C-alpha positions as CSV (number, residue, x, y, z in Angstrom):
1,X,27.5,8.8,14.9
2,X,28.7,5.6,13.2
3,X,26.8,6.2,10.0
4,X,26.8,9.7,8.5
5,X,23.5,10.2,6.6
6,X,23.9,11.3,3.0
7,X,21.7,11.3,-0.1
8,X,23.7,9.8,-2.9
9,X,23.1,10.9,-6.5
10,X,22.0,7.7,-8.4
11,X,20.7,9.0,-11.7
12,X,22.5,7.1,-14.4
13,X,24.7,5.4,-11.9
14,X,25.3,1.6,-12.0
15,X,24.0,-0.3,-8.9
16,X,24.5,-4.1,-8.8
17,X,22.8,-6.7,-6.6
18,X,23.6,-10.3,-6.1
19,X,20.6,-12.4,-5.0
20,X,17.1,-13.4,-6.2
21,X,15.1,-14.2,-3.1
22,X,13.3,-12.3,-0.4
23,X,16.2,-10.1,0.8
24,X,16.9,-9.1,-2.8
25,X,13.2,-8.2,-3.4
26,X,13.2,-6.0,-0.3
27,X,16.2,-4.0,-1.5
28,X,15.0,-3.8,-5.1
29,X,11.6,-2.4,-4.1
30,X,13.5,0.6,-2.7
31,X,16.2,0.8,-5.4
32,X,13.7,0.8,-8.2
33,X,12.4,4.2,-7.0
34,X,15.7,5.6,-8.1
35,X,16.9,6.4,-11.7
36,X,19.9,4.2,-11.4
37,X,20.9,1.5,-13.8
38,X,20.2,-1.6,-11.8
39,X,21.9,-4.9,-12.6
40,X,20.8,-8.1,-10.8
41,X,22.8,-11.3,-10.7
42,X,20.8,-14.4,-9.8
43,X,20.7,-18.0,-11.2
44,X,17.2,-18.5,-10.0
45,X,15.5,-15.1,-9.6
46,X,12.0,-14.6,-8.1
47,X,9.2,-14.1,-10.6
48,X,8.8,-10.5,-9.5
49,X,12.4,-9.8,-10.5
50,X,11.8,-11.5,-13.9
51,X,8.8,-9.3,-14.4
52,X,10.8,-6.1,-13.6
53,X,13.4,-7.2,-16.1
54,X,10.8,-7.9,-18.8
55,X,9.4,-4.4,-18.1
56,X,12.9,-2.9,-18.7
57,X,13.2,-1.6,-15.1
58,X,16.4,-3.5,-14.4
59,X,18.9,-5.7,-16.2
60,X,18.8,-9.4,-15.1
61,X,21.9,-11.7,-15.4
62,X,20.8,-15.3,-14.8
63,X,24.1,-16.4,-13.3
64,X,26.2,-15.9,-10.2
65,X,28.1,-12.6,-9.6
66,X,31.6,-12.9,-11.0
67,X,34.9,-10.9,-11.3
68,X,34.4,-7.9,-13.6
69,X,30.7,-7.4,-12.7
70,X,31.4,-4.5,-10.3
71,X,33.4,-2.4,-12.6
72,X,32.0,1.2,-12.8
73,X,29.5,0.3,-10.1
74,X,28.6,2.9,-7.5
75,X,26.9,0.6,-5.0
76,X,26.7,-3.2,-4.5
77,X,24.3,-5.2,-2.5
78,X,25.1,-8.8,-1.4
79,X,21.7,-10.3,-0.9
80,X,22.0,-14.0,-1.5
81,X,21.1,-14.8,2.2
82,X,24.1,-17.1,2.4
83,X,27.0,-16.0,4.5
84,X,29.6,-17.7,2.3
85,X,28.2,-16.4,-1.0
86,X,27.7,-12.9,0.4
87,X,31.3,-12.8,1.5
88,X,32.5,-14.0,-1.9
89,X,30.5,-11.4,-3.9
90,X,31.3,-8.6,-1.4
91,X,35.0,-9.3,-1.8
92,X,34.8,-9.0,-5.6
93,X,32.8,-5.8,-5.4
94,X,35.2,-4.2,-2.9
95,X,38.2,-5.1,-5.0
96,X,36.6,-3.4,-8.0
97,X,35.9,-0.2,-6.1
98,X,32.2,-0.4,-5.2
99,X,30.7,0.5,-1.9
100,X,29.3,-2.7,-0.4
101,X,26.2,-3.5,1.6
102,X,25.8,-7.0,2.9
103,X,22.2,-7.6,3.9
104,X,21.9,-8.3,7.6
105,X,25.6,-7.9,8.1
106,X,26.2,-4.4,9.5
107,X,29.8,-5.1,10.6
108,X,31.1,-5.9,7.1
109,X,29.0,-3.3,5.3
110,X,30.5,0.0,4.1
111,X,27.1,1.7,4.1
112,X,23.6,1.2,5.2
113,X,20.4,2.1,3.3
114,X,18.6,4.8,5.3
115,X,14.9,4.5,6.1
116,X,12.4,6.5,4.1
117,X,9.6,7.0,6.7
118,X,10.4,3.5,7.7
119,X,9.1,1.5,10.6
120,X,12.3,1.7,12.6
121,X,11.6,4.3,15.4
122,X,15.2,5.1,15.9
123,X,16.8,6.5,12.7
124,X,14.8,8.8,10.5
125,X,16.3,10.2,7.3
126,X,14.9,13.5,6.2
127,X,15.9,15.1,2.9
128,X,14.5,17.8,0.7
129,X,17.4,17.7,-1.9
130,X,18.4,21.1,-0.8
131,X,15.1,22.6,-2.0
132,X,13.5,23.4,1.3
133,X,15.8,23.6,4.3
134,X,13.2,25.5,6.3
135,X,10.8,22.6,5.8
136,X,13.5,20.1,6.8
137,X,14.1,22.0,10.0
138,X,10.4,22.1,10.8
139,X,10.1,18.4,10.3
140,X,13.1,17.8,12.5
141,X,11.7,20.0,15.3
142,X,8.3,18.2,15.0
143,X,9.9,14.7,15.3
144,X,12.1,15.8,18.2
145,X,9.0,16.9,20.0
146,X,7.1,13.8,19.3
147,X,9.8,11.1,20.0
148,X,10.7,10.6,23.6
149,X,14.3,11.5,24.6
150,X,14.9,8.0,25.9
151,X,14.5,6.5,22.5
152,X,18.1,6.8,21.6
153,X,19.1,4.9,24.8
154,X,16.6,2.1,23.9
155,X,18.1,1.8,20.5
156,X,21.7,1.7,21.8
157,X,20.9,-1.0,24.3
158,X,18.9,-2.9,21.7
159,X,21.7,-2.8,19.1
160,X,24.0,-4.5,21.6
161,X,21.4,-7.2,22.1
162,X,20.9,-8.0,18.4
163,X,23.1,-11.0,18.2
164,X,21.4,-12.7,21.1
165,X,18.0,-11.9,19.5
166,X,19.2,-13.8,16.4
167,X,18.2,-16.9,18.4
168,X,14.7,-16.2,17.3
169,X,13.6,-17.4,13.8
170,X,14.1,-14.8,11.1
171,X,11.1,-12.7,10.1
172,X,7.9,-12.2,12.1
173,X,9.2,-13.8,15.3
174,X,12.1,-11.3,15.5
175,X,9.9,-8.4,14.5
176,X,7.4,-9.3,17.2
177,X,10.2,-9.4,19.8
178,X,11.6,-6.0,18.8
179,X,8.2,-4.4,18.5
180,X,7.5,-5.6,22.1
181,X,10.8,-4.2,23.3
182,X,10.6,-0.8,21.7
183,X,6.9,-0.1,22.3
184,X,6.1,-2.0,25.5
185,X,8.8,-3.6,27.6
186,X,11.6,-1.1,26.8
187,X,9.9,2.2,27.6
188,X,8.5,0.8,30.8
189,X,11.9,-0.5,32.0
190,X,14.0,2.5,31.0
191,X,12.1,4.7,33.6
192,X,13.9,2.6,36.2
193,X,17.3,2.9,34.6
194,X,19.4,1.3,31.9
195,X,20.3,-1.8,33.9
196,X,16.6,-2.6,34.2
197,X,16.3,-2.4,30.4
198,X,19.1,-4.9,29.9
199,X,17.5,-7.3,32.4
200,X,14.1,-6.9,30.8
201,X,15.6,-7.7,27.4
202,X,16.8,-11.1,28.6
203,X,13.5,-11.9,30.3
204,X,11.6,-10.8,27.2
205,X,13.8,-13.0,24.9
206,X,13.1,-16.0,27.1
207,X,9.4,-15.3,26.8
208,X,9.5,-15.0,23.0
209,X,11.7,-18.1,22.6
210,X,9.0,-20.2,24.4
211,X,6.0,-18.7,22.6
212,X,4.1,-20.7,20.0
213,X,4.3,-19.2,16.5
214,X,1.5,-16.7,15.8
215,X,-1.3,-18.3,13.8
216,X,-1.9,-17.0,10.3
217,X,-4.6,-14.3,10.1
218,X,-6.5,-12.3,7.5
219,X,-7.4,-8.6,8.0
220,X,-10.0,-7.4,5.4
221,X,-9.0,-3.7,5.2
222,X,-10.9,-1.0,3.5
223,X,-8.4,1.2,1.7
224,X,-10.8,4.1,1.2
225,X,-11.1,6.1,-2.1
226,X,-7.4,6.6,-2.7
227,X,-6.2,9.5,-0.5
228,X,-3.8,7.9,2.1
229,X,-4.8,10.5,4.6
230,X,-8.4,9.0,4.6
231,X,-7.1,5.7,5.9
232,X,-8.1,4.8,9.4
233,X,-5.4,4.4,12.1
234,X,-6.4,0.7,12.3
235,X,-5.8,0.3,8.6
236,X,-2.4,1.9,8.8
237,X,-1.5,-0.4,11.7
238,X,-2.6,-3.5,9.7
239,X,-0.5,-2.5,6.7
240,X,2.5,-1.9,9.0
241,X,2.2,-5.4,10.5
242,X,1.3,-7.4,7.3
243,X,3.6,-10.1,5.9
244,X,1.5,-10.3,2.8
245,X,-0.7,-7.7,1.1
246,X,-3.3,-8.9,-1.4
247,X,-4.7,-5.8,-3.1
248,X,-7.2,-4.7,-5.6
249,X,-6.6,-2.8,-8.9
250,X,-8.1,0.5,-7.6
251,X,-5.7,0.8,-4.6
252,X,-3.6,3.9,-5.1
253,X,0.2,3.7,-5.2
254,X,0.4,6.1,-2.2
255,X,-1.4,3.6,0.0
256,X,0.7,0.7,-1.2
257,X,3.7,2.7,-0.2
258,X,2.6,2.4,3.5
259,X,3.2,-1.4,3.6
260,X,6.5,-2.6,4.8
261,X,9.1,-3.0,2.0
262,X,9.6,-6.6,3.1
263,X,5.9,-7.5,2.7
264,X,4.9,-9.7,-0.2
265,X,2.7,-7.6,-2.5
266,X,0.2,-9.4,-4.7
267,X,-2.0,-7.6,-7.2
268,X,-5.3,-9.4,-7.8
269,X,-7.0,-6.6,-9.7
270,X,-10.3,-7.0,-11.4
271,X,-11.8,-4.9,-14.2
272,X,-15.4,-4.9,-15.3
273,X,-15.7,-6.6,-18.7
274,X,-11.9,-6.7,-18.7
275,X,-8.9,-8.8,-17.5
276,X,-9.5,-10.0,-14.0
277,X,-8.1,-12.3,-11.3
278,X,-10.7,-15.0,-10.6
279,X,-12.3,-15.0,-7.2
280,X,-11.3,-18.6,-6.8
281,X,-7.6,-17.6,-7.3
282,X,-8.0,-14.8,-4.7
283,X,-9.6,-17.2,-2.2
284,X,-6.8,-19.7,-2.7
285,X,-4.1,-17.1,-2.1
286,X,-5.7,-16.0,1.1
287,X,-5.8,-19.6,2.4
288,X,-2.3,-20.4,1.2
289,X,-0.6,-17.5,2.8
290,X,-2.6,-17.6,6.1
291,X,-2.0,-21.3,6.4
292,X,1.7,-20.6,6.2
293,X,1.5,-18.5,9.3
294,X,1.5,-15.1,7.5
295,X,-0.4,-12.0,8.7
296,X,-2.4,-11.2,5.6
297,X,-4.0,-7.9,4.6
298,X,-6.7,-8.2,2.0
299,X,-6.8,-4.6,0.9
300,X,-10.0,-3.5,-0.9
301,X,-10.8,-0.2,-2.4
302,X,-13.3,1.9,-0.5
303,X,-15.0,-0.1,2.3
304,X,-14.5,-3.9,2.2
305,X,-18.2,-4.5,3.0
306,X,-19.6,-2.6,-0.1
307,X,-19.5,-4.4,-3.4
308,X,-16.3,-6.2,-2.4
309,X,-17.4,-9.9,-2.5
310,X,-16.3,-10.0,1.1
311,X,-18.6,-12.9,2.2
312,X,-17.2,-15.2,-0.4
313,X,-13.6,-14.6,0.8
314,X,-14.7,-15.0,4.5
315,X,-16.4,-18.3,3.6
316,X,-13.3,-19.5,1.9
317,X,-11.0,-18.9,4.9
318,X,-13.7,-20.0,7.4
319,X,-13.7,-23.4,5.7
320,X,-10.0,-23.8,6.8
321,X,-10.4,-22.5,10.3
322,X,-8.4,-19.3,9.7
323,X,-8.9,-16.2,11.9
324,X,-10.0,-12.9,10.4
325,X,-11.3,-9.4,11.2
326,X,-12.7,-6.5,9.2
327,X,-11.3,-3.0,9.2
328,X,-13.9,-0.6,7.8
329,X,-12.9,2.0,5.2
330,X,-14.4,5.2,3.8
331,X,-16.6,4.1,0.9
332,X,-16.2,5.9,-2.4
333,X,-19.7,7.4,-2.2
334,X,-18.8,9.3,1.0
335,X,-15.6,10.8,-0.6
336,X,-17.3,11.5,-3.9
337,X,-20.3,13.3,-2.4
338,X,-18.0,15.4,-0.3
339,X,-16.2,16.5,-3.4
340,X,-19.4,18.1,-4.8
341,X,-20.5,19.6,-1.4
342,X,-23.6,17.5,-1.2
343,X,-25.2,15.2,1.3
344,X,-26.5,11.8,0.4
345,X,-29.8,12.5,2.2
346,X,-31.7,15.7,2.7
347,X,-34.9,16.5,4.6
348,X,-37.7,17.2,2.2
349,X,-35.9,15.6,-0.8
350,X,-34.9,12.0,0.0
351,X,-35.0,10.0,3.2
352,X,-33.0,7.2,1.7
353,X,-30.2,6.6,-0.8
354,X,-29.5,3.6,-2.9
355,X,-26.0,2.1,-3.4
356,X,-26.1,0.3,-6.8
357,X,-23.5,-1.5,-8.9
358,X,-23.5,-1.0,-12.6
359,X,-22.6,-4.6,-13.3
360,X,-22.3,-7.9,-11.6
361,X,-20.9,-11.3,-12.5
362,X,-23.6,-11.8,-15.1
363,X,-23.2,-8.5,-16.9
364,X,-25.2,-5.3,-16.4
365,X,-26.9,-5.3,-13.1
366,X,-30.7,-5.0,-12.9
367,X,-32.5,-3.0,-10.2
368,X,-35.9,-1.6,-9.2
369,X,-35.8,1.0,-11.9
370,X,-39.5,2.0,-11.5
371,X,-38.8,3.0,-7.8
372,X,-35.6,4.8,-8.8
373,X,-37.3,6.8,-11.6
374,X,-39.6,8.6,-9.1
375,X,-38.9,12.3,-8.4
376,X,-36.3,13.1,-5.8
377,X,-34.7,9.7,-5.7
378,X,-30.9,9.6,-5.2
379,X,-28.5,6.7,-6.0
380,X,-24.8,6.2,-5.9
381,X,-23.8,4.0,-8.8
382,X,-20.5,2.1,-8.4
383,X,-18.8,0.7,-11.5
384,X,-21.2,2.7,-13.7
385,X,-19.0,4.0,-16.5
386,X,-19.4,1.1,-18.9
387,X,-23.0,0.5,-17.9
388,X,-24.0,4.2,-18.3
389,X,-26.1,3.7,-21.5
390,X,-27.9,0.7,-19.9
391,X,-28.7,2.6,-16.7
392,X,-29.9,5.6,-18.7
393,X,-32.1,3.5,-20.9
394,X,-33.7,1.6,-18.0
395,X,-34.5,4.8,-16.1
396,X,-36.0,6.7,-19.1
397,X,-38.0,3.5,-20.0
398,X,-39.5,3.7,-16.5
399,X,-40.5,7.3,-16.7
400,X,-37.6,9.2,-15.1
401,X,-37.3,12.9,-15.9
402,X,-34.6,13.3,-18.6
403,X,-33.5,16.5,-16.8
404,X,-32.6,14.7,-13.6
405,X,-29.1,15.9,-12.6
406,X,-26.3,13.3,-12.8
407,X,-22.8,13.9,-11.5
408,X,-19.8,11.7,-12.1
409,X,-16.7,12.0,-9.9
410,X,-13.5,10.3,-11.2
411,X,-10.6,9.6,-8.9
412,X,-12.5,10.9,-5.9
413,X,-10.2,12.3,-3.1
414,X,-7.1,12.0,-5.3
415,X,-5.1,14.9,-6.8
416,X,-6.3,14.0,-10.3
417,X,-10.0,14.1,-9.3
418,X,-12.4,15.3,-12.0
419,X,-16.1,16.2,-11.8
420,X,-18.5,15.8,-14.7
421,X,-21.9,17.5,-14.3
422,X,-24.6,16.3,-16.7
423,X,-28.2,15.1,-16.9
424,X,-29.9,11.8,-17.4
425,X,-30.6,12.7,-21.0
426,X,-26.9,13.4,-21.7
427,X,-25.4,11.0,-19.2
428,X,-24.1,8.2,-21.5
429,X,-22.8,10.5,-24.2
430,X,-21.0,12.9,-21.8
431,X,-19.3,10.0,-20.0
432,X,-18.1,8.6,-23.2
433,X,-16.8,12.0,-24.4
434,X,-15.0,12.5,-21.1
435,X,-12.8,9.4,-21.7
436,X,-12.5,8.6,-18.1
437,X,-9.8,6.1,-17.2
438,X,-9.8,6.2,-13.4
439,X,-12.3,4.8,-11.0
440,X,-15.6,6.8,-11.1
441,X,-18.8,7.0,-9.1
442,X,-22.0,8.2,-10.6
443,X,-24.6,10.1,-8.5
444,X,-28.1,10.0,-9.9
445,X,-30.2,12.9,-8.6
446,X,-27.4,15.1,-7.3
447,X,-25.6,18.1,-8.8
448,X,-22.6,19.9,-7.4
449,X,-23.6,22.8,-5.0
450,X,-23.3,26.3,-6.5
451,X,-20.5,27.2,-4.0
452,X,-18.4,24.2,-5.1
453,X,-18.9,25.2,-8.7
454,X,-17.9,28.7,-8.0
455,X,-14.8,27.6,-6.2
456,X,-13.6,25.5,-9.2
457,X,-15.0,27.8,-11.8
458,X,-13.8,25.8,-14.7
459,X,-15.5,23.5,-17.2
460,X,-14.8,19.8,-17.1
461,X,-12.5,19.9,-20.1
462,X,-10.1,22.3,-18.4
463,X,-9.9,20.1,-15.2
464,X,-8.6,17.2,-17.2
């Protein structure tokens, strides 16, 4: 074992990093999860680093790293992506007593940053901070059962081949090569012996060196209602392979965590009647990154085909000849109705269900209120919090029974899920009183099943 895995206490410790580009961003996305005092030295930092500094998450020094900057520093990262500059800053940090990591230079680094459920199939760091050793052993046993015994040999052979693989362009080309090796060529070759693996690596490298660069592509991925366990396997794979993730406001932090740390993350959140990224800007971002050759994931809450303005984005990239595909997701209506133990349709009650939006680009959305006001109609109303009084008024105006049940589910499928049971008559007032801040879906014509109510057995106020 060349690197002994440890979990270093970082609370209140000083960690310094030199660099302001992509390598620095990749490291900082991980370091910012700690409670360390992070200092970044960069004459020309990326905008994301500037934003973190303005938010008080790190201290930014707009200059090159210099003698004296590593005093009282626990860890130092050389991430300037320039061999000469990295060697200079690393020498300063070593002389001042810091442990040094030089990005992409294992030989000259005193430590490596362990993976945290990372994409590398070889080294897995498992830690419970001493709180649950039994759980740690169970996870270890599970991983040992799942991972083939030959994986270690594949890693060792691959490590010796890394310098030769550097002939490939940095980034996606190298990732595609190593993915091919670890998941396709390597496992097939190792069955015939280690010598066959070494031969296959050389052949594989020649093949990848002559390949044309992969064209940019956009995957429109449904992120589901927020619970990462409700993502499809196809969605997980798309996130794992993405160079760029362009995501909506309602995507949960747990789902964003599933993207590679090196991926460019772009928030294009929209809020009804509030601050929003224009659709034109989103379209331009999709085109820009895909034309640069990136594999782009356009991550939408719920299902991308439901109230997601999907056609407009497809039209935008079609106009530039960019490839795309759609990965369906669980729409919020499915997750929310499951939370109250109901079905969207029921024999003898309703043979259809309406999916409505509370507002559109022009304001409150209008619908066939007369049809919806008939007895036993059911509707799932997306983005309905701010339009509650409008919807209530239209339905009552068209003769709907004021006692019609209405259920509002906030943060469906997430730990902070809340359920509000009301009626059409009380709908607007109760929603306002609840002061919901998370995404919510309104069911007109449905109440929670008695069994679900008995299981929770608490009023809405106590669930907050």
